[in-house]
N, CA, C and O atoms as a CHARMM CRD file, in Angstrom:
* protein
*
  336
    1    1 MET  N      0.82900  -1.20000   0.00000 PROA 1      0.00000
    2    1 MET  CA     0.00000   0.00000   0.00000 PROA 1      0.00000
    3    1 MET  C      0.87200   1.26200   0.00000 PROA 1      0.00000
    4    1 MET  O      0.54000   2.25000  -0.65500 PROA 1      0.00000
    5    2 THR  N      1.96400   1.22200   0.72300 PROA 2      0.00000
    6    2 THR  CA     2.84500   2.38200   0.79500 PROA 2      0.00000
    7    2 THR  C      3.39600   2.74700  -0.58200 PROA 2      0.00000
    8    2 THR  O      3.52200   3.92600  -0.91400 PROA 2      0.00000
    9    3 LEU  N      3.72100   1.73600  -1.37500 PROA 3      0.00000
   10    3 LEU  CA     4.22000   1.98600  -2.72300 PROA 3      0.00000
   11    3 LEU  C      3.15700   2.67000  -3.57700 PROA 3      0.00000
   12    3 LEU  O      3.46200   3.60500  -4.31700 PROA 3      0.00000
   13    4 PHE  N      1.91200   2.20800  -3.47800 PROA 4      0.00000
   14    4 PHE  CA     0.80800   2.79700  -4.23500 PROA 4      0.00000
   15    4 PHE  C      0.58500   4.25300  -3.83300 PROA 4      0.00000
   16    4 PHE  O      0.39900   5.11100  -4.69600 PROA 4      0.00000
   17    5 VAL  N      0.60200   4.53400  -2.54400 PROA 5      0.00000
   18    5 VAL  CA     0.39400   5.89700  -2.05400 PROA 5      0.00000
   19    5 VAL  C      1.54200   6.80500  -2.49100 PROA 5      0.00000
   20    5 VAL  O      1.32100   7.96500  -2.83800 PROA 5      0.00000
   21    6 GLY  N      2.75000   6.28500  -2.47600 PROA 6      0.00000
   22    6 GLY  CA     3.89200   7.06600  -2.96500 PROA 6      0.00000
   23    6 GLY  C      3.75900   7.38300  -4.44300 PROA 6      0.00000
   24    6 GLY  O      4.02100   8.50400  -4.87900 PROA 6      0.00000
   25    7 PHE  N      3.34500   6.37600  -5.21300 PROA 7      0.00000
   26    7 PHE  CA     3.12400   6.59400  -6.64600 PROA 7      0.00000
   27    7 PHE  C      2.01900   7.62400  -6.87800 PROA 7      0.00000
   28    7 PHE  O      2.14900   8.49400  -7.74000 PROA 7      0.00000
   29    8 ALA  N      0.92700   7.52500  -6.10300 PROA 8      0.00000
   30    8 ALA  CA    -0.19400   8.47000  -6.24900 PROA 8      0.00000
   31    8 ALA  C      0.26600   9.90200  -6.00100 PROA 8      0.00000
   32    8 ALA  O     -0.13200  10.81700  -6.72200 PROA 8      0.00000
   33    9 GLY  N      1.09300  10.09600  -4.99500 PROA 9      0.00000
   34    9 GLY  CA     1.58900  11.43700  -4.68800 PROA 9      0.00000
   35    9 GLY  C      2.45900  12.00700  -5.80000 PROA 9      0.00000
   36    9 GLY  O      2.28200  13.15100  -6.21800 PROA 9      0.00000
   37   10 TRP  N      3.41100  11.18800  -6.27700 PROA 10     0.00000
   38   10 TRP  CA     4.28500  11.65200  -7.35700 PROA 10     0.00000
   39   10 TRP  C      3.51500  11.86900  -8.65200 PROA 10     0.00000
   40   10 TRP  O      3.74200  12.85400  -9.35400 PROA 10     0.00000
   41   11 ALA  N      2.61000  10.96000  -8.97000 PROA 11     0.00000
   42   11 ALA  CA     1.79900  11.11900 -10.18500 PROA 11     0.00000
   43   11 ALA  C      0.93400  12.37000 -10.08700 PROA 11     0.00000
   44   11 ALA  O      0.79400  13.11500 -11.05700 PROA 11     0.00000
   45   12 GLY  N      0.35600  12.59600  -8.91200 PROA 12     0.00000
   46   12 GLY  CA    -0.45800  13.79400  -8.71400 PROA 12     0.00000
   47   12 GLY  C      0.34000  15.06800  -8.90400 PROA 12     0.00000
   48   12 GLY  O     -0.12500  16.01100  -9.54500 PROA 12     0.00000
   49   13 ALA  N      1.54000  15.09700  -8.34600 PROA 13     0.00000
   50   13 ALA  CA     2.39700  16.27600  -8.49600 PROA 13     0.00000
   51   13 ALA  C      2.74400  16.52000  -9.96100 PROA 13     0.00000
   52   13 ALA  O      2.72400  17.65800 -10.43100 PROA 13     0.00000
   53   14 ILE  N      3.05900  15.45400 -10.67300 PROA 14     0.00000
   54   14 ILE  CA     3.41100  15.58500 -12.09100 PROA 14     0.00000
   55   14 ILE  C      2.22500  16.07800 -12.90600 PROA 14     0.00000
   56   14 ILE  O      2.38300  16.92900 -13.78100 PROA 14     0.00000
   57   15 VAL  N      1.03600  15.54700 -12.62200 PROA 15     0.00000
   58   15 VAL  CA    -0.16100  15.95300 -13.37500 PROA 15     0.00000
   59   15 VAL  C     -0.49400  17.42100 -13.11300 PROA 15     0.00000
   60   15 VAL  O     -0.83000  18.15000 -14.04600 PROA 15     0.00000
   61   16 ILE  N     -0.40800  17.85900 -11.87000 PROA 16     0.00000
   62   16 ILE  CA    -0.68500  19.27500 -11.57700 PROA 16     0.00000
   63   16 ILE  C      0.34700  20.17300 -12.22800 PROA 16     0.00000
   64   16 ILE  O     -0.00700  21.20700 -12.79600 PROA 16     0.00000
   65   17 LEU  N      1.61400  19.80100 -12.15900 PROA 17     0.00000
   66   17 LEU  CA     2.65000  20.60500 -12.82400 PROA 17     0.00000
   67   17 LEU  C      2.43300  20.63800 -14.33400 PROA 17     0.00000
   68   17 LEU  O      2.60100  21.68300 -14.96200 PROA 17     0.00000
   69   18 ALA  N      2.06500  19.50900 -14.91500 PROA 18     0.00000
   70   18 ALA  CA     1.81300  19.46200 -16.35700 PROA 18     0.00000
   71   18 ALA  C      0.64500  20.35800 -16.73200 PROA 18     0.00000
   72   18 ALA  O      0.70200  21.05900 -17.74200 PROA 18     0.00000
   73   19 SER  N     -0.42500  20.34400 -15.92400 PROA 19     0.00000
   74   19 SER  CA    -1.57600  21.20400 -16.23700 PROA 19     0.00000
   75   19 SER  C     -1.18100  22.67500 -16.17100 PROA 19     0.00000
   76   19 SER  O     -1.64800  23.48300 -16.97400 PROA 19     0.00000
   77   20 TYR  N     -0.32600  23.02200 -15.21800 PROA 20     0.00000
   78   20 TYR  CA     0.11100  24.41500 -15.09700 PROA 20     0.00000
   79   20 TYR  C      1.01300  24.81500 -16.26700 PROA 20     0.00000
   80   20 TYR  O      0.89500  25.92000 -16.79700 PROA 20     0.00000
   81   21 VAL  N      1.89700  23.92900 -16.65900 PROA 21     0.00000
   82   21 VAL  CA     2.75700  24.21100 -17.81400 PROA 21     0.00000
   83   21 VAL  C      1.90600  24.39000 -19.06900 PROA 21     0.00000
   84   21 VAL  O      2.10800  25.33200 -19.83500 PROA 21     0.00000
   85   22 LEU  N      0.95500  23.48100 -19.27400 PROA 22     0.00000
   86   22 LEU  CA     0.09300  23.57700 -20.45700 PROA 22     0.00000
   87   22 LEU  C     -0.75000  24.85000 -20.44400 PROA 22     0.00000
   88   22 LEU  O     -0.97400  25.46100 -21.48900 PROA 22     0.00000
   89   23 LEU  N     -1.21500  25.24600 -19.26400 PROA 23     0.00000
   90   23 LEU  CA    -1.97700  26.49500 -19.15000 PROA 23     0.00000
   91   23 LEU  C     -1.07400  27.69400 -19.43200 PROA 23     0.00000
   92   23 LEU  O     -1.45900  28.60800 -20.16200 PROA 23     0.00000
   93   24 SER  N      0.11200  27.68800 -18.86000 PROA 24     0.00000
   94   24 SER  CA     1.03900  28.81800 -19.00900 PROA 24     0.00000
   95   24 SER  C      1.54800  28.97700 -20.42800 PROA 24     0.00000
   96   24 SER  O      1.85300  30.08800 -20.86200 PROA 24     0.00000
   97   25 THR  N      1.64000  27.87500 -21.15100 PROA 25     0.00000
   98   25 THR  CA     2.09700  27.94200 -22.54300 PROA 25     0.00000
   99   25 THR  C      0.92000  28.03500 -23.52300 PROA 25     0.00000
  100   25 THR  O      1.08800  27.92200 -24.73700 PROA 25     0.00000
  101   26 ARG  N     -0.25300  28.24100 -22.96900 PROA 26     0.00000
  102   26 ARG  CA    -1.49700  28.41500 -23.74000 PROA 26     0.00000
  103   26 ARG  C     -1.85100  27.20700 -24.60500 PROA 26     0.00000
  104   26 ARG  O     -2.47000  27.35000 -25.65900 PROA 26     0.00000
  105   27 ARG  N     -1.46100  26.03800 -24.15800 PROA 27     0.00000
  106   27 ARG  CA    -1.86100  24.80400 -24.84100 PROA 27     0.00000
  107   27 ARG  C     -3.14900  24.26100 -24.25400 PROA 27     0.00000
  108   27 ARG  O     -3.79700  23.40000 -24.85000 PROA 27     0.00000
  109   28 LEU  N     -3.52000  24.76500 -23.08000 PROA 28     0.00000
  110   28 LEU  CA    -4.80000  24.44300 -22.45500 PROA 28     0.00000
  111   28 LEU  C     -5.47700  25.73200 -22.06300 PROA 28     0.00000
  112   28 LEU  O     -4.82300  26.71300 -21.70900 PROA 28     0.00000
  113   29 ASN  N     -6.78100  25.72300 -22.12900 PROA 29     0.00000
  114   29 ASN  CA    -7.58600  26.84900 -21.68400 PROA 29     0.00000
  115   29 ASN  C     -7.94100  26.59900 -20.21900 PROA 29     0.00000
  116   29 ASN  O     -8.24600  25.46800 -19.84000 PROA 29     0.00000
  117   30 GLY  N     -7.90300  27.62500 -19.41200 PROA 30     0.00000
  118   30 GLY  CA    -8.23200  27.50200 -17.99800 PROA 30     0.00000
  119   30 GLY  C     -9.66700  27.10500 -17.73400 PROA 30     0.00000
  120   30 GLY  O    -10.01100  26.74800 -16.60800 PROA 30     0.00000
  121   31 ARG  N    -10.50000  27.15700 -18.73700 PROA 31     0.00000
  122   31 ARG  CA   -11.89400  26.74100 -18.58100 PROA 31     0.00000
  123   31 ARG  C    -12.15700  25.36100 -19.19200 PROA 31     0.00000
  124   31 ARG  O    -13.29200  24.88500 -19.18200 PROA 31     0.00000
  125   32 SER  N    -11.12800  24.72700 -19.71700 PROA 32     0.00000
  126   32 SER  CA   -11.33700  23.43900 -20.37700 PROA 32     0.00000
  127   32 SER  C    -11.53800  22.32800 -19.35400 PROA 32     0.00000
  128   32 SER  O    -11.00000  22.36400 -18.24700 PROA 32     0.00000
  129   33 ALA  N    -12.32300  21.35000 -19.75600 PROA 33     0.00000
  130   33 ALA  CA   -12.54400  20.18300 -18.90200 PROA 33     0.00000
  131   33 ALA  C    -11.22700  19.45100 -18.65300 PROA 33     0.00000
  132   33 ALA  O    -11.00800  18.93200 -17.55800 PROA 33     0.00000
  133   34 THR  N    -10.36000  19.40400 -19.64200 PROA 34     0.00000
  134   34 THR  CA    -9.06900  18.72200 -19.49000 PROA 34     0.00000
  135   34 THR  C     -8.26200  19.33900 -18.35900 PROA 34     0.00000
  136   34 THR  O     -7.68500  18.62000 -17.54300 PROA 34     0.00000
  137   35 TYR  N     -8.21700  20.65300 -18.30400 PROA 35     0.00000
  138   35 TYR  CA    -7.47000  21.34700 -17.25600 PROA 35     0.00000
  139   35 TYR  C     -8.02500  20.99300 -15.87300 PROA 35     0.00000
  140   35 TYR  O     -7.26800  20.70100 -14.94800 PROA 35     0.00000
  141   36 HSD  N     -9.33200  21.02000 -15.74700 PROA 36     0.00000
  142   36 HSD  CA    -9.94200  20.75200 -14.44000 PROA 36     0.00000
  143   36 HSD  C     -9.82500  19.28100 -14.05000 PROA 36     0.00000
  144   36 HSD  O     -9.64100  18.97300 -12.87200 PROA 36     0.00000
  145   37 VAL  N     -9.92800  18.37900 -15.00600 PROA 37     0.00000
  146   37 VAL  CA    -9.75800  16.95700 -14.70100 PROA 37     0.00000
  147   37 VAL  C     -8.31500  16.69200 -14.26300 PROA 37     0.00000
  148   37 VAL  O     -8.08100  15.92800 -13.32700 PROA 37     0.00000
  149   38 MET  N     -7.36000  17.31500 -14.92900 PROA 38     0.00000
  150   38 MET  CA    -5.96700  17.14800 -14.52800 PROA 38     0.00000
  151   38 MET  C     -5.75300  17.64200 -13.09900 PROA 38     0.00000
  152   38 MET  O     -5.06500  16.98900 -12.31400 PROA 38     0.00000
  153   39 ASN  N     -6.33200  18.78000 -12.75800 PROA 39     0.00000
  154   39 ASN  CA    -6.19900  19.30100 -11.40100 PROA 39     0.00000
  155   39 ASN  C     -6.90800  18.40900 -10.38300 PROA 39     0.00000
  156   39 ASN  O     -6.40600  18.20700  -9.27700 PROA 39     0.00000
  157   40 LEU  N     -8.06500  17.88000 -10.75100 PROA 40     0.00000
  158   40 LEU  CA    -8.79700  16.97700  -9.86200 PROA 40     0.00000
  159   40 LEU  C     -7.97900  15.72300  -9.57500 PROA 40     0.00000
  160   40 LEU  O     -7.81400  15.33700  -8.41700 PROA 40     0.00000
  161   41 LEU  N     -7.46800  15.08800 -10.62500 PROA 41     0.00000
  162   41 LEU  CA    -6.69000  13.85900 -10.44100 PROA 41     0.00000
  163   41 LEU  C     -5.38700  14.11200  -9.68000 PROA 41     0.00000
  164   41 LEU  O     -5.00300  13.33700  -8.80400 PROA 41     0.00000
  165   42 GLY  N     -4.72000  15.20400 -10.02900 PROA 42     0.00000
  166   42 GLY  CA    -3.47500  15.53900  -9.34600 PROA 42     0.00000
  167   42 GLY  C     -3.68900  15.81900  -7.87100 PROA 42     0.00000
  168   42 GLY  O     -2.93900  15.33400  -7.02400 PROA 42     0.00000
  169   43 ALA  N     -4.71300  16.60100  -7.56600 PROA 43     0.00000
  170   43 ALA  CA    -4.99500  16.93800  -6.16900 PROA 43     0.00000
  171   43 ALA  C     -5.40500  15.69900  -5.38100 PROA 43     0.00000
  172   43 ALA  O     -5.04500  15.56300  -4.21200 PROA 43     0.00000
  173   44 ALA  N     -6.15100  14.79700  -6.00800 PROA 44     0.00000
  174   44 ALA  CA    -6.55300  13.56700  -5.32100 PROA 44     0.00000
  175   44 ALA  C     -5.33200  12.71600  -4.97200 PROA 44     0.00000
  176   44 ALA  O     -5.25000  12.15900  -3.87700 PROA 44     0.00000
  177   45 GLY  N     -4.39200  12.61900  -5.90000 PROA 45     0.00000
  178   45 GLY  CA    -3.17700  11.85400  -5.63000 PROA 45     0.00000
  179   45 GLY  C     -2.34800  12.45100  -4.52000 PROA 45     0.00000
  180   45 GLY  O     -1.85700  11.73600  -3.64600 PROA 45     0.00000
  181   46 ILE  N     -2.19100  13.75900  -4.55100 PROA 46     0.00000
  182   46 ILE  CA    -1.40700  14.41700  -3.50100 PROA 46     0.00000
  183   46 ILE  C     -2.13000  14.35400  -2.16000 PROA 46     0.00000
  184   46 ILE  O     -1.49200  14.17200  -1.12300 PROA 46     0.00000
  185   47 ALA  N     -3.46000  14.50400  -2.17100 PROA 47     0.00000
  186   47 ALA  CA    -4.22900  14.42100  -0.92000 PROA 47     0.00000
  187   47 ALA  C     -4.09300  13.03600  -0.29700 PROA 47     0.00000
  188   47 ALA  O     -3.91300  12.91400   0.91500 PROA 47     0.00000
  189   48 ALA  N     -4.17800  11.99800  -1.11500 PROA 48     0.00000
  190   48 ALA  CA    -4.03200  10.62900  -0.60000 PROA 48     0.00000
  191   48 ALA  C     -2.65400  10.43300   0.01800 PROA 48     0.00000
  192   48 ALA  O     -2.52600   9.88600   1.11400 PROA 48     0.00000
  193   49 ASN  N     -1.63600  10.87900  -0.68700 PROA 49     0.00000
  194   49 ASN  CA    -0.27200  10.74000  -0.18900 PROA 49     0.00000
  195   49 ASN  C     -0.07100  11.54600   1.08900 PROA 49     0.00000
  196   49 ASN  O      0.51300  11.05400   2.05400 PROA 49     0.00000
  197   50 SER  N     -0.55000  12.76800   1.09400 PROA 50     0.00000
  198   50 SER  CA    -0.37300  13.63500   2.25900 PROA 50     0.00000
  199   50 SER  C     -1.11500  13.08500   3.46900 PROA 50     0.00000
  200   50 SER  O     -0.57600  13.05800   4.57600 PROA 50     0.00000
  201   51 GLY  N     -2.34300  12.65000   3.25800 PROA 51     0.00000
  202   51 GLY  CA    -3.11900  12.09800   4.36000 PROA 51     0.00000
  203   51 GLY  C     -2.47000  10.84100   4.92600 PROA 51     0.00000
  204   51 GLY  O     -2.40400  10.67300   6.14300 PROA 51     0.00000
  205   52 TRP  N     -1.99500   9.96400   4.06100 PROA 52     0.00000
  206   52 TRP  CA    -1.33900   8.72600   4.47600 PROA 52     0.00000
  207   52 TRP  C     -0.10400   9.02500   5.32100 PROA 52     0.00000
  208   52 TRP  O      0.19200   8.31700   6.28300 PROA 52     0.00000
  209   53 ASN  N      0.60600  10.08000   4.94700 PROA 53     0.00000
  210   53 ASN  CA     1.85200  10.42200   5.64300 PROA 53     0.00000
  211   53 ASN  C      1.65600  11.41800   6.78000 PROA 53     0.00000
  212   53 ASN  O      2.63100  11.87300   7.37900 PROA 53     0.00000
  213   54 GLY  N      0.41700  11.75800   7.08000 PROA 54     0.00000
  214   54 GLY  CA     0.13500  12.63200   8.21500 PROA 54     0.00000
  215   54 GLY  C      0.34700  14.10900   7.96300 PROA 54     0.00000
  216   54 GLY  O      0.36800  14.89200   8.91300 PROA 54     0.00000
  217   55 ALA  N      0.50100  14.51200   6.73000 PROA 55     0.00000
  218   55 ALA  CA     0.66700  15.93100   6.39400 PROA 55     0.00000
  219   55 ALA  C     -0.72800  16.52700   6.16700 PROA 55     0.00000
  220   55 ALA  O     -1.14200  16.76400   5.03300 PROA 55     0.00000
  221   56 LEU  N     -1.42900  16.75900   7.26100 PROA 56     0.00000
  222   56 LEU  CA    -2.83400  17.15900   7.17000 PROA 56     0.00000
  223   56 LEU  C     -3.06500  18.50200   6.48300 PROA 56     0.00000
  224   56 LEU  O     -4.03100  18.61700   5.73000 PROA 56     0.00000
  225   57 PRO  N     -2.23600  19.52200   6.69600 PROA 57     0.00000
  226   57 PRO  CA    -2.47700  20.77400   5.96100 PROA 57     0.00000
  227   57 PRO  C     -2.43800  20.57400   4.43900 PROA 57     0.00000
  228   57 PRO  O     -3.27000  21.12800   3.72000 PROA 57     0.00000
  229   58 SER  N     -1.49000  19.79700   3.95900 PROA 58     0.00000
  230   58 SER  CA    -1.39700  19.52400   2.53200 PROA 58     0.00000
  231   58 SER  C     -2.57700  18.68300   2.06000 PROA 58     0.00000
  232   58 SER  O     -3.10500  18.91800   0.97300 PROA 58     0.00000
  233   59 ALA  N     -2.99800  17.71100   2.85800 PROA 59     0.00000
  234   59 ALA  CA    -4.13900  16.87300   2.49500 PROA 59     0.00000
  235   59 ALA  C     -5.40700  17.71200   2.38100 PROA 59     0.00000
  236   59 ALA  O     -6.16100  17.57400   1.41900 PROA 59     0.00000
  237   60 VAL  N     -5.63900  18.57300   3.35300 PROA 60     0.00000
  238   60 VAL  CA    -6.84200  19.42100   3.32900 PROA 60     0.00000
  239   60 VAL  C     -6.78300  20.39300   2.14800 PROA 60     0.00000
  240   60 VAL  O     -7.77300  20.56500   1.43700 PROA 60     0.00000
  241   61 LEU  N     -5.64300  21.01600   1.94100 PROA 61     0.00000
  242   61 LEU  CA    -5.48700  21.92600   0.80600 PROA 61     0.00000
  243   61 LEU  C     -5.83300  21.22300  -0.49700 PROA 61     0.00000
  244   61 LEU  O     -6.55500  21.77600  -1.32600 PROA 61     0.00000
  245   62 ASN  N     -5.33300  20.02500  -0.68500 PROA 62     0.00000
  246   62 ASN  CA    -5.56500  19.31300  -1.93400 PROA 62     0.00000
  247   62 ASN  C     -6.98700  18.78300  -2.05200 PROA 62     0.00000
  248   62 ASN  O     -7.49700  18.66000  -3.16500 PROA 62     0.00000
  249   63 LEU  N     -7.63700  18.46900  -0.94900 PROA 63     0.00000
  250   63 LEU  CA    -9.05900  18.11900  -1.01000 PROA 63     0.00000
  251   63 LEU  C     -9.88000  19.31900  -1.45800 PROA 63     0.00000
  252   63 LEU  O    -10.80800  19.17800  -2.25500 PROA 63     0.00000
  253   64 ILE  N     -9.54200  20.49800  -0.94900 PROA 64     0.00000
  254   64 ILE  CA   -10.23000  21.72100  -1.37000 PROA 64     0.00000
  255   64 ILE  C     -9.94100  21.98600  -2.84600 PROA 64     0.00000
  256   64 ILE  O    -10.84400  22.35000  -3.59900 PROA 64     0.00000
  257   65 TRP  N     -8.69500  21.80500  -3.25800 PROA 65     0.00000
  258   65 TRP  CA    -8.29700  21.99000  -4.66000 PROA 65     0.00000
  259   65 TRP  C     -9.11900  21.07500  -5.56200 PROA 65     0.00000
  260   65 TRP  O     -9.61100  21.49800  -6.60800 PROA 65     0.00000
  261   66 ALA  N     -9.26300  19.81700  -5.14700 PROA 66     0.00000
  262   66 ALA  CA   -10.05500  18.85400  -5.91800 PROA 66     0.00000
  263   66 ALA  C    -11.52000  19.28200  -5.94900 PROA 66     0.00000
  264   66 ALA  O    -12.18200  19.15700  -6.97900 PROA 66     0.00000
  265   67 GLY  N    -12.02300  19.78400  -4.83200 PROA 67     0.00000
  266   67 GLY  CA   -13.40600  20.26100  -4.78200 PROA 67     0.00000
  267   67 GLY  C    -13.65200  21.42700  -5.72900 PROA 67     0.00000
  268   67 GLY  O    -14.70300  21.50400  -6.36500 PROA 67     0.00000
  269   68 ILE  N    -12.69600  22.32300  -5.82100 PROA 68     0.00000
  270   68 ILE  CA   -12.80800  23.44700  -6.75800 PROA 68     0.00000
  271   68 ILE  C    -12.83200  22.92700  -8.19300 PROA 68     0.00000
  272   68 ILE  O    -13.58900  23.42800  -9.02500 PROA 68     0.00000
  273   69 ALA  N    -12.01200  21.93200  -8.47800 PROA 69     0.00000
  274   69 ALA  CA   -11.99000  21.35500  -9.82500 PROA 69     0.00000
  275   69 ALA  C    -13.33000  20.70500 -10.16300 PROA 69     0.00000
  276   69 ALA  O    -13.82400  20.85300 -11.28100 PROA 69     0.00000
  277   70 VAL  N    -13.92000  19.99000  -9.21000 PROA 70     0.00000
  278   70 VAL  CA   -15.23800  19.37200  -9.44100 PROA 70     0.00000
  279   70 VAL  C    -16.28600  20.45300  -9.68500 PROA 70     0.00000
  280   70 VAL  O    -17.09500  20.35100 -10.60700 PROA 70     0.00000
  281   71 TYR  N    -16.26200  21.48600  -8.85200 PROA 71     0.00000
  282   71 TYR  CA   -17.20600  22.59800  -9.02900 PROA 71     0.00000
  283   71 TYR  C    -17.04900  23.21700 -10.42000 PROA 71     0.00000
  284   71 TYR  O    -18.03600  23.44800 -11.11800 PROA 71     0.00000
  285   72 ALA  N    -15.81200  23.47900 -10.81200 PROA 72     0.00000
  286   72 ALA  CA   -15.55200  24.10800 -12.11100 PROA 72     0.00000
  287   72 ALA  C    -16.01000  23.21900 -13.25800 PROA 72     0.00000
  288   72 ALA  O    -16.54400  23.71200 -14.25200 PROA 72     0.00000
  289   73 LEU  N    -15.80800  21.92000 -13.12900 PROA 73     0.00000
  290   73 LEU  CA   -16.25400  21.00400 -14.18300 PROA 73     0.00000
  291   73 LEU  C    -17.76400  21.08600 -14.37500 PROA 73     0.00000
  292   73 LEU  O    -18.24500  21.14800 -15.50600 PROA 73     0.00000
  293   74 PHE  N    -18.50600  21.08600 -13.28500 PROA 74     0.00000
  294   74 PHE  CA   -19.96000  21.15100 -13.39400 PROA 74     0.00000
  295   74 PHE  C    -20.44200  22.53900 -13.80600 PROA 74     0.00000
  296   74 PHE  O    -21.38900  22.65800 -14.58300 PROA 74     0.00000
  297   75 ALA  N    -19.80400  23.58200 -13.29700 PROA 75     0.00000
  298   75 ALA  CA   -20.19600  24.95700 -13.64700 PROA 75     0.00000
  299   75 ALA  C    -19.94100  25.22600 -15.11900 PROA 75     0.00000
  300   75 ALA  O    -20.78400  25.82000 -15.79100 PROA 75     0.00000
  301   76 HSD  N    -18.81500  24.80900 -15.62400 PROA 76     0.00000
  302   76 HSD  CA   -18.48300  25.05100 -17.02700 PROA 76     0.00000
  303   76 HSD  C    -19.29100  24.16300 -17.95900 PROA 76     0.00000
  304   76 HSD  O    -19.61700  24.55900 -19.07800 PROA 76     0.00000
  305   77 ARG  N    -19.61600  22.95200 -17.49200 PROA 77     0.00000
  306   77 ARG  CA   -20.43800  22.06900 -18.31000 PROA 77     0.00000
  307   77 ARG  C    -21.79400  22.70700 -18.54700 PROA 77     0.00000
  308   77 ARG  O    -22.31000  22.67500 -19.66400 PROA 77     0.00000
  309   78 GLY  N    -22.37200  23.28300 -17.51400 PROA 78     0.00000
  310   78 GLY  CA   -23.66000  23.95800 -17.64800 PROA 78     0.00000
  311   78 GLY  C    -23.56500  25.16000 -18.57600 PROA 78     0.00000
  312   78 GLY  O    -24.48700  25.42100 -19.34800 PROA 78     0.00000
  313   79 ALA  N    -22.45400  25.89800 -18.50800 PROA 79     0.00000
  314   79 ALA  CA   -22.27200  27.07600 -19.36300 PROA 79     0.00000
  315   79 ALA  C    -22.11000  26.65400 -20.81700 PROA 79     0.00000
  316   79 ALA  O    -22.58700  27.35100 -21.71200 PROA 79     0.00000
  317   80 GLN  N    -21.44600  25.52900 -21.07300 PROA 80     0.00000
  318   80 GLN  CA   -21.26000  25.04700 -22.44900 PROA 80     0.00000
  319   80 GLN  C    -22.57900  24.59500 -23.03700 PROA 80     0.00000
  320   80 GLN  O    -22.83500  24.80700 -24.22200 PROA 80     0.00000
  321   81 VAL  N    -23.42600  23.97100 -22.22100 PROA 81     0.00000
  322   81 VAL  CA   -24.72800  23.52000 -22.72000 PROA 81     0.00000
  323   81 VAL  C    -25.58600  24.71500 -23.08200 PROA 81     0.00000
  324   81 VAL  O    -26.27900  24.68800 -24.09900 PROA 81     0.00000
  325   82 GLU  N    -25.55400  25.78200 -22.25900 PROA 82     0.00000
  326   82 GLU  CA   -26.34700  26.97400 -22.53200 PROA 82     0.00000
  327   82 GLU  C    -25.86600  27.68900 -23.78300 PROA 82     0.00000
  328   82 GLU  O    -26.67100  28.28200 -24.50000 PROA 82     0.00000
  329   83 ALA  N    -24.55300  27.64400 -24.06000 PROA 83     0.00000
  330   83 ALA  CA   -23.98200  28.35600 -25.19100 PROA 83     0.00000
  331   83 ALA  C    -24.36500  27.71700 -26.52100 PROA 83     0.00000
  332   83 ALA  O    -24.32000  28.37600 -27.55900 PROA 83     0.00000
  333   84 ARG  N    -24.73300  26.46300 -26.49800 PROA 84     0.00000
  334   84 ARG  CA   -25.06500  25.75800 -27.74500 PROA 84     0.00000
  335   84 ARG  C    -26.40100  26.12600 -28.17300 PROA 84     0.00000
  336   84 ARG  O    -26.87400  25.64300 -29.20200 PROA 84     0.00000
């Protein structure tokens, strides 16, 4: 289990960094579902790793980060449906 949690943390960090690089280089739009899914998955991985290792401030921060990504996915989905 420890190996899986370690992998989840590193994968989460890489995914969040990749989403930020793609956003900063304008290869992703900040309102795209891809951007928010990447942030959701990355934050979930880091939250799992942080919680497992007792780093509660980081775990809580990343749970909130994931919650914002979920909110944005649903909020933007509704806006895209209305725009059509």
